[in-house]
N, C-alpha and C positions, 0 to 999 in steps of 0.2 A: 752687860759685855760689849765685847766687842766682835764681831765675823772674822772666825781664823781665815787664811789665804794657802791651808794644805789643800792638795789637788783633790778633788772628789775623787772614791774609788768606785761609784755605783758605776754599772757598763751601763754603755750608752745604748738609751735604749734601740726595741728592736723593732724594723717597720709593722706597720698595724696588721693584725690579719684580716686575709680576706673576707668581705662582710658574710656574717651568717644565713644573710635571706639572699639570695640572688634574685635581679629583678624579675618584677612577675611578667606574663606575658601579656602586651594589650593590643588594642586596635587605637588607630589613629581617626577621632571622626572629623570633618571639615564640612560645614552648613554653611547657610546664611538664614539668619534669624529674619522671619516673616516680618515681625512688626516694627523694626529698626532700620533691614537690611544690612545689616554687620555681615561682615564673613569674617568666621574663625575656627581656629585648629583646636582639636582637645585629645589627650591621651585618657583611654577608660581602659581599667585592667579587666580582659576577659573574664575571670571568676568576679567582676561585678554585673557585667552586662549580660550573663548568661544566669547568674543565681540570685542576683541582689536588684535593688532598684539603682536607678543613677538620676541625676539629672545634673544638667550642665547649665551655668548660669552664662547669659548673654554679656561679654567683655563690655556692647555697645549698651543696651536700654537695662540689662542687669535683668531679664525675662529668665527664667527657670524652664527651661526644655526636657521634658522626661525623656528618656535615651531606653531606660529599661525599667520595666516594674513588677520582677518575678516576685517581691514580697506583699503584690497588691495594698500597695498603701494607697494607690490614685483610683482604684478603681476594684472591681468583683472579679477580675481576670488578668492572670502575666500575661504580658505583654512587651513587644520592645521596638523599637522608633520603626522595624520593617513592618510589623505588625498594623502600625499607626499611620503609616506613610501607605502601606497596601491599603487602606479602608478610604482611605482620600483621593484612590485612585494614581498615586505614588508610586515612583520605584526608588530603592535605595543601590547608588551604583556602587559596585565592590570594587577591590583592584585588591592587587598584591605589589608589593615592592620586590623585582628581582636580583639578581647579584650583581648585575652590571651597575644595577640602580635604576631603571627605567619600571614605570609604572604600566601594569597591564589590567585592564577592567573588561566585566563581561557584565552584558545585561541583565543575565539572570541568576547572577552569583556564583556560577560553576566554574571551574579552576583547569587549565590545563598544566598536567606535568611532560615539565621539557626534558628533554635529554640535552646537556649541555656541550656536553662532551661531543656529540651530535652533529649540534647547532655549531659548535669551534669549526668541525672538519669543513661542516656546509659553507660557512664563513671564508675559510681558506682558500677554498676550491674556486670560488667567485673572484 
């Protein structure tokens, strides 16, 4: 049989519905691998970091770094990279990406709530 040349009566396809699963909140981690000195950046879901076990493979040497282990796979207590570094006498630098794209860091991990309207007014006055 030969294909017919009659026009199709099916309606045009509608755009895809929005994703049923919105993007998960995540952290962005940037660190330097001690064995090979490769600096890399990774995204980790907040759910995985706070409730699961997270390993990140170094893109340079493929060494796996424990970021969090709440499932106690690698030891007898739950821990995070912050606990590991604290035990070694090191700190994790935490920061936030502001609405204007600036990064803000705090040594102790605390945050400052900013009144963006007041900051804008203060900038205009200068």
